[in-house]
Legacy VTK file of the C-alpha trace (Angstrom):
# vtk DataFile Version 3.0
C-alpha trace
ASCII
DATASET POLYDATA
POINTS 162 float
0.000 0.000 0.000
1.369 3.399 -0.934
0.749 6.371 1.336
1.664 9.331 -0.842
-1.361 11.580 -0.537
-3.700 12.657 2.205
-7.231 13.947 2.629
-5.690 17.058 4.159
-6.603 20.411 2.612
-3.785 20.449 0.027
-3.719 16.681 -0.531
-0.197 16.352 0.813
0.904 14.196 3.721
1.674 15.868 7.036
5.454 15.354 6.699
7.831 13.871 4.116
8.291 10.830 6.384
4.540 10.289 6.191
5.042 9.295 2.544
5.776 5.594 2.583
4.989 2.223 1.035
3.786 -0.454 3.430
3.456 -4.193 2.971
0.032 -5.435 4.033
-0.532 -8.511 6.241
-1.733 -11.514 4.205
-5.108 -11.561 5.985
-5.677 -7.949 4.937
-4.691 -8.726 1.334
-7.240 -11.564 1.235
-10.029 -9.396 2.661
-9.194 -6.471 0.339
-9.189 -8.710 -2.760
-12.655 -10.008 -1.845
-13.815 -6.424 -1.234
-12.474 -5.354 -4.641
-14.337 -8.215 -6.366
-17.591 -7.126 -4.672
-16.995 -3.487 -5.657
-16.228 -4.474 -9.263
-19.423 -6.557 -9.446
-21.506 -3.704 -8.011
-19.910 -1.267 -10.455
-20.617 -3.500 -13.458
-24.179 -4.193 -12.231
-24.759 -0.429 -12.158
-23.550 -0.223 -15.765
-20.347 1.639 -14.908
-16.866 0.830 -16.169
-14.452 -0.304 -13.443
-11.123 1.509 -13.122
-8.415 0.922 -10.534
-8.507 4.641 -9.688
-11.775 4.156 -7.831
-11.887 4.775 -4.080
-11.474 1.740 -1.832
-14.235 2.748 0.592
-16.406 5.378 -1.080
-19.717 6.670 0.223
-22.877 5.011 -1.080
-22.829 7.511 -3.973
-19.178 6.786 -4.846
-17.790 9.992 -3.324
-14.839 10.522 -0.996
-15.811 9.955 2.649
-15.568 12.907 4.995
-14.116 12.530 8.493
-17.691 12.634 9.801
-18.691 9.750 7.470
-15.740 7.664 8.651
-16.536 8.326 12.338
-20.228 7.544 11.801
-19.479 4.266 9.988
-16.866 3.309 12.578
-19.347 3.814 15.425
-22.025 1.836 13.569
-19.580 -1.082 13.270
-18.736 -0.830 16.978
-22.433 -0.876 17.871
-22.987 -3.944 15.672
-20.002 -5.599 17.379
-21.635 -5.072 20.786
-19.546 -2.215 22.173
-21.374 -0.516 25.045
-20.585 3.128 24.228
-19.617 3.380 20.545
-19.907 7.191 20.616
-16.913 7.323 22.972
-14.650 5.790 20.306
-12.925 7.395 17.323
-10.975 5.845 14.444
-7.806 7.216 16.089
-8.119 4.347 18.592
-7.219 1.997 15.734
-3.865 3.754 15.409
-3.271 3.503 19.153
-4.200 -0.189 19.086
-1.875 -0.827 16.124
1.063 0.826 17.898
0.326 -0.873 21.232
-0.117 -4.377 19.805
3.113 -4.137 17.773
4.978 -2.796 20.799
3.665 -5.591 23.006
4.782 -8.063 20.330
8.357 -6.788 20.709
8.630 -4.615 17.601
11.100 -1.773 18.322
9.476 1.640 18.789
11.682 3.089 16.009
10.231 0.592 13.500
6.676 1.315 14.661
7.339 5.060 14.283
8.351 4.526 10.647
5.230 2.438 10.028
2.909 5.165 11.307
4.860 7.933 9.548
6.303 9.775 12.528
9.561 11.744 12.277
10.875 10.153 15.468
9.745 7.775 18.162
8.763 10.447 20.712
5.181 11.004 19.554
4.691 7.305 18.913
5.801 6.458 22.433
4.166 9.368 24.276
0.824 9.564 22.491
0.073 6.220 20.878
1.825 3.410 22.739
-0.182 2.012 25.623
1.368 -0.905 27.463
-0.788 -3.990 27.275
1.189 -5.963 29.831
0.243 -4.987 33.384
3.540 -6.281 34.821
7.030 -5.298 33.738
8.755 -8.651 33.581
11.918 -8.031 31.523
14.153 -7.572 34.567
13.004 -10.787 36.242
13.239 -12.699 32.955
16.793 -11.445 32.368
17.871 -12.400 35.902
16.357 -15.871 35.469
18.298 -16.239 32.222
21.547 -15.034 33.802
21.343 -16.980 37.060
18.838 -19.665 36.138
15.455 -20.273 37.688
16.683 -23.052 39.927
13.747 -25.025 41.325
16.078 -26.642 43.864
16.330 -23.484 45.958
15.163 -24.322 49.467
12.405 -22.014 50.619
12.453 -20.758 54.185
9.050 -21.616 55.616
9.464 -19.580 58.782
6.657 -17.093 59.515
9.095 -14.167 59.232
10.193 -14.996 55.666
9.046 -12.589 52.925
LINES 1 163
162 0 1 2 3 4 5 6 7 8 9 10 11 12 13 14 15 16 17 18 19 20 21 22 23 24 25 26 27 28 29 30 31 32 33 34 35 36 37 38 39 40 41 42 43 44 45 46 47 48 49 50 51 52 53 54 55 56 57 58 59 60 61 62 63 64 65 66 67 68 69 70 71 72 73 74 75 76 77 78 79 80 81 82 83 84 85 86 87 88 89 90 91 92 93 94 95 96 97 98 99 100 101 102 103 104 105 106 107 108 109 110 111 112 113 114 115 116 117 118 119 120 121 122 123 124 125 126 127 128 129 130 131 132 133 134 135 136 137 138 139 140 141 142 143 144 145 146 147 148 149 150 151 152 153 154 155 156 157 158 159 160 161
């Protein structure tokens, strides 16, 4: 997927680093191919000629979606999925989830920053990354690796032991 333009006022991306080409996960490719086949069939059924310049997710009339349209459709999907308060959510949460899930999976913050088009990792880390793990375990894991997690250690069963 190429990110070279934006729906911003002048059609340009926010920064030069925002312009990027991204590989899509295979599951997304499969879903998008099926979506394209449905769109092509609908286009041909309406008597229109299909071109690859068409919008991926146009409005019902084939126009570019406004931010309000995107928010409205997003909240409708959340409601259908059973979310309690869909009006409290915005599409921006998808970006936060993307950053947080990749971070929790061990992807370096610098790589994630490039993926989301940030100039550096500061904004990515400060604004978008939310830790999914409630416990910081790296220190304990490293110590277990260094010294071993010996099960033969005798535990002191006295009432004063921590």
